[in-house]
N, CA, C and O atoms as CSV, one atom per row, in Angstrom:
chain,resi,resn,atom,element,x,y,z
A,1,MET,N,N,-3.743,3.791,8.464
A,1,MET,CA,C,-2.458,3.704,7.839
A,1,MET,C,C,-2.579,3.806,6.315
A,1,MET,O,O,-1.819,4.545,5.689
A,2,TYR,N,N,-3.507,3.086,5.720
A,2,TYR,CA,C,-3.598,3.049,4.264
A,2,TYR,C,C,-4.001,4.389,3.646
A,2,TYR,O,O,-3.460,4.750,2.600
A,3,PRO,N,N,-4.918,5.133,4.242
A,3,PRO,CA,C,-5.204,6.453,3.661
A,3,PRO,C,C,-3.968,7.348,3.635
A,3,PRO,O,O,-3.745,8.061,2.656
A,4,GLY,N,N,-3.169,7.319,4.689
A,4,GLY,CA,C,-1.956,8.123,4.725
A,4,GLY,C,C,-0.943,7.694,3.679
A,4,GLY,O,O,-0.316,8.530,3.029
A,5,LEU,N,N,-0.786,6.392,3.521
A,5,LEU,CA,C,0.130,5.884,2.501
A,5,LEU,C,C,-0.332,6.254,1.097
A,5,LEU,O,O,0.472,6.664,0.259
A,6,ALA,N,N,-1.619,6.109,0.847
A,6,ALA,CA,C,-2.147,6.455,-0.470
A,6,ALA,C,C,-1.918,7.923,-0.770
A,6,ALA,O,O,-1.516,8.277,-1.879
A,7,GLN,N,N,-2.168,8.773,0.202
A,7,GLN,CA,C,-1.969,10.204,0.010
A,7,GLN,C,C,-0.488,10.532,-0.191
A,7,GLN,O,O,-0.140,11.327,-1.064
A,8,ALA,N,N,0.365,9.933,0.600
A,8,ALA,CA,C,1.800,10.216,0.509
A,8,ALA,C,C,2.392,9.796,-0.830
A,8,ALA,O,O,3.348,10.404,-1.311
A,9,HIS,N,N,1.825,8.760,-1.426
A,9,HIS,CA,C,2.380,8.235,-2.674
A,9,HIS,C,C,1.502,8.518,-3.890
A,9,HIS,O,O,1.777,8.022,-4.983
A,10,GLY,N,N,0.463,9.300,-3.709
A,10,GLY,CA,C,-0.416,9.631,-4.825
A,10,GLY,C,C,-1.134,8.421,-5.399
A,10,GLY,O,O,-1.418,8.363,-6.595
A,11,ALA,N,N,-1.421,7.465,-4.542
A,11,ALA,CA,C,-2.073,6.238,-4.990
A,11,ALA,C,C,-3.573,6.308,-4.753
A,11,ALA,O,O,-4.045,6.994,-3.846
A,12,ALA,N,N,-4.303,5.595,-5.575
A,12,ALA,CA,C,-5.746,5.493,-5.381
A,12,ALA,C,C,-6.022,4.606,-4.172
A,12,ALA,O,O,-5.250,3.696,-3.870
A,13,LEU,N,N,-7.100,4.871,-3.500
A,13,LEU,CA,C,-7.457,4.092,-2.318
A,13,LEU,C,C,-8.913,3.673,-2.423
A,13,LEU,O,O,-9.793,4.492,-2.684
A,14,CYS,N,N,-9.148,2.401,-2.217
A,14,CYS,CA,C,-10.503,1.879,-2.110
A,14,CYS,C,C,-10.726,1.598,-0.633
A,14,CYS,O,O,-10.235,0.592,-0.123
A,15,PRO,N,N,-11.454,2.458,0.064
A,15,PRO,CA,C,-11.566,2.303,1.504
A,15,PRO,C,C,-12.314,1.043,1.948
A,15,PRO,O,O,-12.073,0.553,3.052
A,16,ASP,N,N,-13.197,0.518,1.133
A,16,ASP,CA,C,-13.951,-0.678,1.527
A,16,ASP,C,C,-14.304,-1.472,0.274
A,16,ASP,O,O,-15.314,-1.213,-0.379
A,17,LEU,N,N,-13.462,-2.432,-0.045
A,17,LEU,CA,C,-13.649,-3.232,-1.254
A,17,LEU,C,C,-14.982,-3.977,-1.241
A,17,LEU,O,O,-15.585,-4.187,-2.294
A,18,LEU,N,N,-15.435,-4.368,-0.081
A,18,LEU,CA,C,-16.668,-5.148,0.015
A,18,LEU,C,C,-17.915,-4.284,0.205
A,18,LEU,O,O,-18.997,-4.813,0.462
A,19,ALA,N,N,-17.780,-2.984,0.084
A,19,ALA,CA,C,-18.930,-2.084,0.254
A,19,ALA,C,C,-20.115,-2.463,-0.639
A,19,ALA,O,O,-21.252,-2.418,-0.169
A,20,PRO,N,N,-19.899,-2.835,-1.911
A,20,PRO,CA,C,-21.064,-3.223,-2.723
A,20,PRO,C,C,-21.810,-4.431,-2.166
A,20,PRO,O,O,-23.026,-4.539,-2.330
A,21,ILE,N,N,-21.100,-5.330,-1.514
A,21,ILE,CA,C,-21.751,-6.502,-0.924
A,21,ILE,C,C,-22.529,-6.087,0.314
A,21,ILE,O,O,-23.679,-6.490,0.486
A,22,THR,N,N,-21.919,-5.290,1.174
A,22,THR,CA,C,-22.631,-4.864,2.376
A,22,THR,C,C,-23.806,-3.960,2.016
A,22,THR,O,O,-24.846,-4.001,2.674
A,23,ALA,N,N,-23.645,-3.146,0.977
A,23,ALA,CA,C,-24.760,-2.299,0.540
A,23,ALA,C,C,-25.893,-3.158,-0.022
A,23,ALA,O,O,-27.068,-2.883,0.221
A,24,GLY,N,N,-25.535,-4.190,-0.768
A,24,GLY,CA,C,-26.555,-5.101,-1.291
A,24,GLY,C,C,-27.307,-5.793,-0.172
A,24,GLY,O,O,-28.526,-5.952,-0.239
A,25,TYR,N,N,-26.590,-6.200,0.845
A,25,TYR,CA,C,-27.216,-6.845,2.005
A,25,TYR,C,C,-28.135,-5.863,2.720
A,25,TYR,O,O,-29.254,-6.214,3.096
A,26,ALA,N,N,-27.662,-4.627,2.908
A,26,ALA,CA,C,-28.470,-3.601,3.577
A,26,ALA,C,C,-29.735,-3.290,2.777
A,26,ALA,O,O,-30.758,-2.906,3.343
A,27,ALA,N,N,-29.654,-3.460,1.453
A,27,ALA,CA,C,-30.809,-3.195,0.593
A,27,ALA,C,C,-31.745,-4.397,0.491
A,27,ALA,O,O,-32.735,-4.360,-0.240
A,28,GLY,N,N,-31.423,-5.466,1.231
A,28,GLY,CA,C,-32.324,-6.604,1.256
A,28,GLY,C,C,-31.890,-7.803,0.445
A,28,GLY,O,O,-32.589,-8.816,0.427
A,29,LYS,N,N,-30.730,-7.716,-0.243
A,29,LYS,CA,C,-30.251,-8.883,-0.975
A,29,LYS,C,C,-29.761,-9.927,0.018
A,29,LYS,O,O,-29.242,-9.597,1.084
A,30,ASP,N,N,-29.931,-11.163,-0.344
A,30,ASP,CA,C,-29.474,-12.264,0.495
A,30,ASP,C,C,-27.969,-12.439,0.321
A,30,ASP,O,O,-27.472,-12.472,-0.805
A,31,LEU,N,N,-27.248,-12.551,1.424
A,31,LEU,CA,C,-25.800,-12.755,1.340
A,31,LEU,C,C,-25.449,-14.048,0.622
A,31,LEU,O,O,-24.349,-14.175,0.086
A,32,ASP,N,N,-26.363,-15.009,0.603
A,32,ASP,CA,C,-26.105,-16.258,-0.125
A,32,ASP,C,C,-25.893,-15.987,-1.604
A,32,ASP,O,O,-25.197,-16.747,-2.277
A,33,ASP,N,N,-26.478,-14.923,-2.117
A,33,ASP,CA,C,-26.303,-14.559,-3.521
A,33,ASP,C,C,-24.967,-13.858,-3.766
A,33,ASP,O,O,-24.455,-13.873,-4.886
A,34,LEU,N,N,-24.410,-13.253,-2.739
A,34,LEU,CA,C,-23.228,-12.400,-2.904
A,34,LEU,C,C,-21.939,-13.022,-2.377
A,34,LEU,O,O,-20.848,-12.566,-2.721
A,35,LEU,N,N,-22.051,-14.065,-1.542
A,35,LEU,CA,C,-20.873,-14.697,-0.951
A,35,LEU,C,C,-20.847,-16.179,-1.269
A,35,LEU,O,O,-21.884,-16.809,-1.478
A,36,GLN,N,N,-19.625,-16.727,-1.302
A,36,GLN,CA,C,-19.468,-18.172,-1.456
A,36,GLN,C,C,-19.919,-18.860,-0.169
A,36,GLN,O,O,-20.239,-18.203,0.822
A,37,ASP,N,N,-19.938,-20.169,-0.199
A,37,ASP,CA,C,-20.405,-20.946,0.958
A,37,ASP,C,C,-19.596,-20.677,2.222
A,37,ASP,O,O,-20.104,-20.869,3.327
A,38,ASP,N,N,-18.339,-20.233,2.078
A,38,ASP,CA,C,-17.529,-19.953,3.263
A,38,ASP,C,C,-17.932,-18.648,3.943
A,38,ASP,O,O,-17.428,-18.323,5.018
A,39,ARG,N,N,-18.846,-17.898,3.310
A,39,ARG,CA,C,-19.374,-16.628,3.837
A,39,ARG,C,C,-18.276,-15.580,4.035
A,39,ARG,O,O,-18.446,-14.624,4.791
A,40,LEU,N,N,-17.156,-15.774,3.351
A,40,LEU,CA,C,-16.033,-14.859,3.455
A,40,LEU,C,C,-15.674,-14.263,2.101
A,40,LEU,O,O,-15.416,-13.064,1.996
A,41,HIS,N,N,-15.657,-15.083,1.081
A,41,HIS,CA,C,-15.255,-14.653,-0.255
A,41,HIS,C,C,-16.478,-14.366,-1.132
A,41,HIS,O,O,-17.495,-15.053,-1.039
A,42,PRO,N,N,-16.362,-13.345,-1.983
A,42,PRO,CA,C,-17.494,-13.025,-2.852
A,42,PRO,C,C,-17.751,-14.128,-3.874
A,42,PRO,O,O,-16.827,-14.774,-4.369
A,43,SER,N,N,-19.012,-14.321,-4.170
A,43,SER,CA,C,-19.415,-15.232,-5.238
A,43,SER,C,C,-19.259,-14.493,-6.568
A,43,SER,O,O,-18.813,-13.346,-6.600
A,44,ALA,N,N,-19.625,-15.151,-7.653
A,44,ALA,CA,C,-19.571,-14.501,-8.959
A,44,ALA,C,C,-20.431,-13.235,-8.962
A,44,ALA,O,O,-20.029,-12.210,-9.514
A,45,ALA,N,N,-21.609,-13.306,-8.348
A,45,ALA,CA,C,-22.485,-12.120,-8.281
A,45,ALA,C,C,-21.857,-11.038,-7.407
A,45,ALA,O,O,-21.980,-9.849,-7.702
A,46,GLY,N,N,-21.186,-11.448,-6.334
A,46,GLY,CA,C,-20.509,-10.487,-5.477
A,46,GLY,C,C,-19.358,-9.799,-6.200
A,46,GLY,O,O,-19.165,-8.591,-6.063
A,47,VAL,N,N,-18.593,-10.573,-6.970
A,47,VAL,CA,C,-17.497,-9.995,-7.752
A,47,VAL,C,C,-18.058,-9.027,-8.785
A,47,VAL,O,O,-17.491,-7.955,-8.997
A,48,GLN,N,N,-19.157,-9.386,-9.424
A,48,GLN,CA,C,-19.777,-8.476,-10.395
A,48,GLN,C,C,-20.168,-7.162,-9.730
A,48,GLN,O,O,-19.988,-6.096,-10.320
A,49,ALA,N,N,-20.693,-7.220,-8.525
A,49,ALA,CA,C,-21.075,-6.000,-7.806
A,49,ALA,C,C,-19.844,-5.156,-7.479
A,49,ALA,O,O,-19.881,-3.931,-7.590
A,50,ILE,N,N,-18.757,-5.811,-7.076
A,50,ILE,CA,C,-17.518,-5.089,-6.766
A,50,ILE,C,C,-16.961,-4.436,-8.030
A,50,ILE,O,O,-16.579,-3.266,-8.006
A,51,VAL,N,N,-16.914,-5.174,-9.118
A,51,VAL,CA,C,-16.389,-4.634,-10.382
A,51,VAL,C,C,-17.252,-3.474,-10.866
A,51,VAL,O,O,-16.724,-2.470,-11.345
A,52,ALA,N,N,-18.546,-3.598,-10.750
A,52,ALA,CA,C,-19.437,-2.508,-11.176
A,52,ALA,C,C,-19.187,-1.248,-10.361
A,52,ALA,O,O,-19.260,-0.139,-10.890
A,53,ALA,N,N,-18.893,-1.416,-9.081
A,53,ALA,CA,C,-18.646,-0.257,-8.222
A,53,ALA,C,C,-17.272,0.348,-8.471
A,53,ALA,O,O,-17.118,1.569,-8.435
A,54,LEU,N,N,-16.275,-0.489,-8.723
A,54,LEU,CA,C,-14.911,0.007,-8.920
A,54,LEU,C,C,-14.613,0.388,-10.359
A,54,LEU,O,O,-13.700,1.173,-10.616
A,55,GLY,N,N,-15.359,-0.150,-11.286
A,55,GLY,CA,C,-15.080,0.065,-12.703
A,55,GLY,C,C,-14.873,1.503,-13.111
A,55,GLY,O,O,-13.859,1.802,-13.741
A,56,PRO,N,N,-15.770,2.406,-12.789
A,56,PRO,CA,C,-15.578,3.801,-13.199
A,56,PRO,C,C,-14.297,4.422,-12.632
A,56,PRO,O,O,-13.601,5.149,-13.341
A,57,ALA,N,N,-13.984,4.150,-11.386
A,57,ALA,CA,C,-12.773,4.713,-10.781
A,57,ALA,C,C,-11.526,4.136,-11.438
A,57,ALA,O,O,-10.560,4.860,-11.679
A,58,VAL,N,N,-11.538,2.846,-11.729
A,58,VAL,CA,C,-10.394,2.222,-12.396
A,58,VAL,C,C,-10.247,2.777,-13.816
A,58,VAL,O,O,-9.133,3.019,-14.281
A,59,GLY,N,N,-11.358,2.972,-14.488
A,59,GLY,CA,C,-11.313,3.549,-15.834
A,59,GLY,C,C,-10.707,4.940,-15.835
A,59,GLY,O,O,-9.882,5.256,-16.692
A,60,GLU,N,N,-11.104,5.767,-14.893
A,60,GLU,CA,C,-10.527,7.112,-14.788
A,60,GLU,C,C,-9.032,7.039,-14.492
A,60,GLU,O,O,-8.247,7.805,-15.053
A,61,TRP,N,N,-8.643,6.132,-13.625
A,61,TRP,CA,C,-7.242,5.958,-13.279
A,61,TRP,C,C,-6.438,5.548,-14.506
A,61,TRP,O,O,-5.357,6.086,-14.750
A,62,LEU,N,N,-6.962,4.592,-15.285
A,62,LEU,CA,C,-6.285,4.156,-16.494
A,62,LEU,C,C,-6.201,5.270,-17.526
A,62,LEU,O,O,-5.186,5.404,-18.209
A,63,ASP,N,N,-7.255,6.072,-17.647
A,63,ASP,CA,C,-7.209,7.220,-18.547
A,63,ASP,C,C,-6.112,8.191,-18.128
A,63,ASP,O,O,-5.413,8.745,-18.977
A,64,GLY,N,N,-5.959,8.397,-16.839
A,64,GLY,CA,C,-4.912,9.295,-16.334
A,64,GLY,C,C,-3.527,8.768,-16.648
A,64,GLY,O,O,-2.625,9.541,-16.971
A,65,ILE,N,N,-3.350,7.456,-16.557
A,65,ILE,CA,C,-2.057,6.863,-16.895
A,65,ILE,C,C,-1.776,7.039,-18.381
A,65,ILE,O,O,-0.658,7.372,-18.775
A,66,ALA,N,N,-2.795,6.812,-19.202
A,66,ALA,CA,C,-2.620,6.952,-20.653
A,66,ALA,C,C,-2.251,8.380,-21.007
A,66,ALA,O,O,-1.392,8.600,-21.861
A,67,LEU,N,N,-2.882,9.355,-20.370
A,67,LEU,CA,C,-2.573,10.754,-20.652
A,67,LEU,C,C,-1.169,11.103,-20.192
A,67,LEU,O,O,-0.479,11.877,-20.855
A,68,SER,N,N,-0.735,10.552,-19.080
A,68,SER,CA,C,0.610,10.818,-18.568
A,68,SER,C,C,1.673,10.242,-19.478
A,68,SER,O,O,2.765,10.799,-19.594
A,69,ALA,N,N,1.359,9.118,-20.132
A,69,ALA,CA,C,2.327,8.454,-20.990
A,69,ALA,C,C,2.516,9.197,-22.304
A,69,ALA,O,O,3.545,9.048,-22.963
A,70,ASN,N,N,1.536,9.987,-22.681
A,70,ASN,CA,C,1.622,10.681,-23.982
A,70,ASN,C,C,2.330,11.951,-23.842
A,70,ASN,O,O,2.502,12.674,-24.823
């Protein structure tokens, strides 16, 4: 549903917000480093990994908005 909505409305889509955490786990990082004690929410290190992965795409999106406004 979400890919179709994003396409229909020209919106950006992040297909898997937690991909940096699962990739870190697959690469041998301990989930204790990436998740809070509830094992559901990202820890500070997990949030840093998510921001690092999304940062470039968000930056490009913001640049596009700035160009559209001018």
